[in-house]
KOLBALUM-215618 format. One line per field, with one value per residue (C-alpha): x, y, z; residue number from 1; residue in three letters. Coordinates in steps of 0.05 Angstrom, whole numbers, m for minus. Layout:
c1: X ...
c2: Y ...
c3: Z ...
num: NUM ...
residu: Ala ...
END
This chain:
c1: m666 m597 m536 m506 m443 m379 m351 m299 m240 m247 m213 m217 m174 m207 m199 m173 m188 m160 m170 m141 m117 m94 m22 m43 m28 m103 m102 m59 m113 m163 m116 m105 m180 m192 m139 m169 m240 m219 m182 m240 m286 m239 m244 m171 m148 m145 m70 m60 m103 m62 4 m23 m50 19 52 m2 10 85 79 25 62 124 82 50 118 155 101 76 148 153 102 84 37 m18 m41 m12 m48 m26 m61 m67 m81 m94 m95 m108 m64 m73 m119 m63 m21 m35 0 0 21 24 34 57 82 153 208 250 262 255 317 318 355 378 362 399 364 365 341 273 256 276 240 184 215 252 183 157 217 206 132 133 155 182 179 206 200 187 184 117 94 97 127 137 102 125 98 100 76 51 29 m32 m12 62 62
c2: 384 361 362 297 277 293 237 197 159 84 56 m17 m57 m75 m142 m112 m103 m139 m137 m179 m138 m153 m131 m76 m2 12 m26 27 81 28 6 79 93 29 50 120 93 39 88 137 80 65 138 155 226 248 261 189 164 205 177 106 119 141 78 35 71 57 m16 m34 2 m40 m103 m85 m71 m133 m187 m172 m180 m247 m278 m241 m295 m286 m228 m240 m219 m180 m173 m112 m121 m65 m79 m34 m70 m19 42 83 33 12 m46 m46 m110 m122 m193 m208 m267 m242 m270 m209 m168 m92 m51 15 64 135 170 232 297 279 207 195 133 96 139 91 53 116 148 85 85 159 152 85 70 4 m35 m100 m158 m231 m290 m325 m384 m363 m294 m243 m196 m124 m91 m24 m2 69 108 153 225 210 230
c3: 389 410 366 343 380 342 299 337 310 313 374 358 311 245 212 147 74 14 m61 m118 m177 m247 m257 m305 m299 m293 m226 m193 m187 m166 m109 m89 m86 m46 5 13 20 70 115 112 134 191 213 202 186 113 119 140 82 33 60 56 m14 m36 m7 m40 m107 m104 m82 m131 m187 m172 m171 m238 m269 m243 m239 m309 m334 m298 m344 m408 m433 m382 m338 m270 m207 m148 m82 m36 38 87 162 221 270 326 328 296 258 186 152 76 41 m34 m59 m130 m170 m183 m138 m155 m92 m96 m83 m46 m89 m75 m141 m163 m181 m255 m249 m279 m238 m175 m124 m106 m49 m27 m16 19 66 81 97 133 204 176 111 83 35 49 1 m6 m47 m120 m108 m53 m6 2 65 100 168 176 238 235 236 223 150
num: 1 2 3 4 5 6 7 8 9 10 11 12 13 14 15 16 17 18 19 20 21 22 23 24 25 26 27 28 29 30 31 32 33 34 35 36 37 38 39 40 41 42 43 44 45 46 47 48 49 50 51 52 53 54 55 56 57 58 59 60 61 62 63 64 65 66 67 68 69 70 71 72 73 74 75 76 77 78 79 80 81 82 83 84 85 86 87 88 89 90 91 92 93 94 95 96 97 98 99 100 101 102 103 104 105 106 107 108 109 110 111 112 113 114 115 116 117 118 119 120 121 122 123 124 125 126 127 128 129 130 131 132 133 134 135 136 137 138 139 140 141 142 143 144 145 146 147
residu: Met Thr Ala Ala Pro Pro Ala Arg Arg Arg Thr Gln Val Cys Pro Gly Tyr Ser Ile Gly Leu Ala Cys Trp Ala Ser Ser Val Pro Leu Ala Arg Met Ala Ala Arg Thr Thr Leu Arg Cys Trp Gly Leu Pro Lys Glu Thr Ala Glu Gly Val Ala Leu Val Val Thr Glu Leu Val Ser Asn Ala Val Arg His Ala Ser Leu Ala Asn Leu Glu Ser Pro Glu Arg Cys His Leu Met Leu Glu Leu Thr Thr Pro Asp Thr Ile Arg Val Thr Val Tyr Asp Ser Ser Pro Arg Arg Pro Val Leu Arg His Pro Gly Asp Asp Asp Thr Ser Gly Arg Gly Leu Tyr Leu Val Ala Ala Leu Ala Ala Asn Trp Gly Val Arg Pro Val Thr Asp Gly Lys Ala Val Trp Ala Val Leu Lys Ala Gly Gln Gln
END
């Protein structure tokens, strides 16, 4: 009996994963779980999946907070997209219906909020915002093993 070959990391670029979410607080853990599961399926290291999950958590949380405020009469939707653009580069994009651009803040030790984009900027190789029809897209690019 021969041993199975060791698992190897995926070396090809994947088409991506996307999920539409209601802009409700309960969507945040769903998005985080989807990110972890997707990166595990892509064969990326656990440390990378955890960094991406944290970025997803922050970006979806911001979308939930701001897009739901944009229209209180109906549940807005946001959209999470994960792309493996190279074998070790992950692009996270969260679309929402609010045109309000997020602002990177530098919170003080006693501040109780404002750390989300600060964490995204610390974990990502690059991040930004672009306007889209009916809202905006906030994106971040992470490198496997960089977290």
